[in-house]
N, C-alpha and C positions, 0 to 999 in steps of 0.2 A: 809913152812912159806914163803920162798923167793918168790915162784910161786904166792902165794896169794896176796903178795905185790906188785908184779909186775902187777897183774890183777887189784887190788883197786886202785893204784897209777894213772895209766891213766884214769880211771873212774872218780876220783876224779878231776883230771885235766882238764876234758872234760868239767865240769861245769864252769870252769873260763877262758875258751878260748873264746875270744870275736868275732873272725871272724865268718861272717855267712857261713854256709855251704848249699850246695843244699841238698834239700828232696830227700829221695829215696823211692821207692816202696816197698811193701811188698815182691816182687819177687826179687828185687835187693838187699834186706837185706839178703834173704835166700841165695842167691848166695855168697854173702860177708861173710856169717858165714861159709860156705864150705871152702872158701879161705883162711879165717883168722886162723880158728881152722881145720886144716887139720889132717889126721892120721899121726903117726910118720914115715910111711913108704912112704908117699908121700910128705912131706914138714916139714918146722918148723914154730914153733909160735914165732912170733917176737913181741917184744914192740910196733914197729910202727903198725903193722897190728891190735893188740888189740886195740890200741889208735884210729886208724882211724874208726873200726867197732863200739866202743862204740860211739864215736862223731856221727856217721851217724843214730845211734839209737836214742840218744838224739834230734837230729836236725828233724828226721822224724816224731816225735810225738808233735813237738812244730809246731806253724804256721811259714809259710815261712818269715813273717815279724811281728812285734809286732802288736798286736790287739788294735786298738785306744779304748780309754774307752767310753764304751756306744754302742760300734758296736757289730755286732752279729760274731760269730766265726763258721764256716760252714766247711764241708768237701767239696772238689773239686768233681764235678760230674765226672769228666774225670779221674783225678789222684788218687783221693781218699784220698788226702792230706787236713791237716788242713789249713784254710786261713782267711783273714780278710774279712767278707762278707758286711762290710759297716753298715749303719743303717737301721732300720726297714722300710719297704716301707710305704709310706703316701699317695701317689696318684696312683701309680701303682696297678694294682689288683693282689691280692694273689690268684694264680692258684689253684682251689681245685676241684679234679676230672677233668671235661673237662669244668667246668663252670667258667668265671671271676666272682670274688666277689671284687666289689668295695668298699674299707674300708671306713667307715663312711658314705655311701649314705644314705639318710633319706627317698628316694622313692622306695628301694628294699627290700625284704624279702628273706630269705632262706628257701628253701624246700627240700624234699626228691625226688631227680629226679631219680627214678628208681634205687635207692641205692646209687645215688652220689649225694654230697651236691651241689644243684644248687642254684641260684639267680632268684627271679621274681620281675619285675617291678610292682610298684602299682600306681595309681591314686588318687587324692583327698588328704585329710589330717586327721589327727587324729589317733587313735589307731587301730590296726590289730583286724577284727572281727572275732570271731570263730562261730562254727555253733550253739551252744546252748547259748539262752538268750544274742544274739547279739543286739545291740541297734546301729542304724545307723541314723545320722542326715543329713537331705536333701539329701539322696543319688539319683543318676540318674541310674535307673536301666536298661535302655535300652529296649530291646526287649526280655522278657526273654521268654523261649520255653514252660514254664509251672510253676504251682506254686498254692498253696492254700491259699487265702487271707480271712480265717476264722475271724481272729481278727483284721483286718485292721481298722482304723478309720479315719475321716476327711471327706472331700467333694469329689465328683466324678465329679468336673466340667471339668478335663481335660480328662475324659473317653471317648472313643468312643461309640456310642450307639451300643447296641447289646443285645443279650440273657443274662439275669442275672439269675444265679442260686444260692439258699441259702439252707442251711441245719440249719441255726440259725432261729429259731421260732421268728416271729415278733409279737409283740404286740401293741396295739393302734388301730386307725381307719383301718390300713392294718394289718391283721394278717396272718401268715403262719405256716404251718405244713409241713416240708421238703422243697419241691419246690414248693408247691401249695400255693398260697396266695388267700385272700379274702378280699373285701373290704366291712366294715360294713355297715348296714343300717343307712340312713340319715347322712353319714359321708361326703359327698360331698355338699358343700353349693354353692349359687350362685355366691359368690365372686370369687369361684375357678374355674368357667366356662368361663374364657377370652378365645378367639380364638386366634389363630396364623393368620398371614398374609395369608397363604394358605388354611384356614380353612372356613367354612361356618356354621354359628350358624343362624337360621332362624330369621329374623327381625334385624341382628347385622351387621353394617359395620366395616371393619378394624379389629383391636386388642381390641376393648372395652370389658369390662365385662358385661355379659348376665345378664339379670334381667326379672321379669314377663312381663314387659310393653314391652320390647324387642321382646318377643316370642310370643306374644299373637296377634291374627289376629283381624279383624273386623266383622261385622255383614255379614252374607251370604258368608263368606270365606270358604275354604277348602285348605289342604294340597294337593300338587300335585308334580308330578316329571316331569321335562321337557323332551321335545323329544329324547334329547341325552341320559337321564338316568344319569346326572352327577349332578344334583342339585334338592334340595327340596324347595319348595316356596309356599307361600299362593296364592290361585286362587280364583276369584270370580264366584259364580254360574251364569251361563247363565239366560236369561230372560224366560226359560222354567220351572227352578227348583228353589226351595227354600231349606234352610238349617235351621233347628231348633232343637236344643238339640240332635245333633248328627243324625239326620234322615234326608234324602234327600226326597224332594216330587216334582215331576215332573207332571205339569198339562197342559203342552203345547209341541208342537214340531214345532221348527222354528216360535214359538210365535203363533201357530194355537192351540186354545184350544181343548181340546179332549171333546167328546161327553159324555154323562152322562153313557154310556156302553163302552166307548173306553177306557177300562183299561187292564192291562197286565194279569190281572186274568183271564179274559174271552178271551184272545187272539186277541182282536179286535185293528185295527189301522186305525185312518181316511183316507180316499182316497182323491185325488185331486177332486176340485169341478169345474174344467174349462177344456177345451180341450188342456191341455198341455202334455209334454212327461216327462217320468222319466229321469234323468240325467244318463249319461253313468255310468255304474259300480253300479247303485242303483236297489234295487228291483223294478221290474215292467219295466226296459228298454226293448224297443222293437226294433227289426230289422227285415226288409222284403227286398225281391226282386221279381219284377213283371215283366213278360215279355208278352207282349200283343199280339193279333193275328197277326197284322201286321208285327211283329217282330219274328213270330214262326220260329223254327229252323227244318230244313229238317231232315227227319229219314230215315234209311237204314233198310229195314227189318231184323228182329231178331238181331240188333245191339244195344246196349245201347248207348244213348246220353244224354250229360249235356245240359239241358235247361238253368238254371242259377245257381247262388251259393251265399251264405253269409258268412261273416266272423265273428265268434264271441270270444270275449275274455274270459278269464279263469271265470268259474264260473258254476251255475246250470241253465240249459236252458231246456225249452219245444219247440219243434220244429215241425212243421207240414208243408204239401204242397198239392196242387191239381194241376194235369195235365190235359189240354185240348189239343185233337186231332183233327186235320182238315184234312179230306180225299178228295182225287180227285173223279170226278164224277164216275169213274168205278174202284174205289179201292175196291179190296176184302180183308178184313182182317179176322183174326181167333183168334188173341191175344192181348191184350195191358196191359203195366205194367207201375207203378210209384214207385220210391225208394228214400229214403233219404240215402246220401251215403257219406263216408269220402275220396273217390277216384273219380275224374272224369271219366265220361265216363264208370261207372262200377256200375251194380246192386248190392246192398248189400241185402243179403238174410237174414240177422239177423231177427230174429221173430220181428215184430213192425216197420220195416225199408222198408218192401216192401209190395205191394198189386199188385194183378194180377187177370185178367177177360180173360177166354177163352170162345169161341163161335164156333159154326159151321160156316163154310165160310159164308161171308155175305157182300153184297155189298150195302149200304144203299143210295148211291149217294152223290153229293156234299153237300146235305143238312144235311148229316148225322152229328150228334154232340156226341163225346165220351168224358168222363171224367174219371179220377181215382184219388183218395185221399189218403194220409196217415195221419191217426190221430196223435196227439201229441205225440212226443216220446222225452224221457229224454236224454239230452246229458250233462253229467259232466264232465267238461274240466278243465285241469290243466293249459293250456296255450292258446293262440290265436289258432283257428282251423277254416278250411273252410268246410262248409256242403253244398252238391251239389244236386240239384234236377235232378233226372234221369228219362227219358222216354224211352219205347221201345215197339215196335209192330211188329206182323208178319203178312204181308200183300203181295197182288201180283197185276199185272196188270197195277196200276196207282202209285200214290203218296200218303204220308201221313207226317204231320209235326206236331210239338207240340208246346205248349206255357203254361204259368201258372205262380204260386205264391208259393214261400218259405218264412217262417216267423217264428220268434223265439220270445219268452217272457223270461226274466231273472225273475226266480220263488225265488231266495233267494241269 
């Protein structure tokens, strides 16, 4: 009984001891137990030791100083002892995980940041919008990477022009099935045919609305495309033709009336009635080159020689020639030739381009006259080409020269 009294008395006395003691850690209290309550063989239990230990226990489970009313009591992160931690934070962030959470901020929301409570800033005002049945008022969506706008309403005034697809079937003047649309018959009125500044409605200037009067021509007019192929306009018939009920009738050419039989049906066209020439590039164009006897070119036996030539532009031509040979008084010849050729000083053996006459040795004297003709031969040319008149003769003793004419007619 005495021992119990001894233990209890110091304990009760400890509650009324006013002086503050330093708090001790768990390790310090464990060491103090061993010292205060030793085994009988190593030391003695004294009232002072018991009193000191009990006081340390009480002081260690109480804050180091009185906690102010309304403040928070918390354990020290280093000593593990209770202490006054002050008031709850109002402006400083409460650290949750690794993300600061600003208390009371109206522009932030909390979210699950990989299993840690995080904070995310938001812009705008109003309530947080969830993924289902969300209603947003005047949101600025920026540039979405994708999206389905099936049920959007309103106008598209701010949209950039591009391809529009729809799976909602349209009704009315414009109908659709899937992404295929159809404009109904007689659904576009004249009032809807206003042109833009860069467009061209026949007979309409600027951006006015088209009407029947704007797109109707006058008598003897027809629709034609300009030379650049960029515009359509009304044109007036030439003096040679008339237009009636969609039929063009031409009775003249260059204001020269056709004869009774000069119709396309029988392939007849009127010719010139005077001594003029067809213009360059026109059917009937004529080209020639003549070398007279006084300008005859000298020949060397058995050697082709150019007498003259003509230059023909692209087209379909008939070309012919005649070569005349002038002999010396004692000249003896055995052969004379004429050719139409595409190469100078070269006979062309293509059938139709060469004629040749061979005879026994003959000396007709200075008055002897020889000639060789190549009948009309077709040259179909894709570009400007020179055609050469070639002469050649085999002869001995004296001299021989050649002159003549080459001529061409454009046949189509």
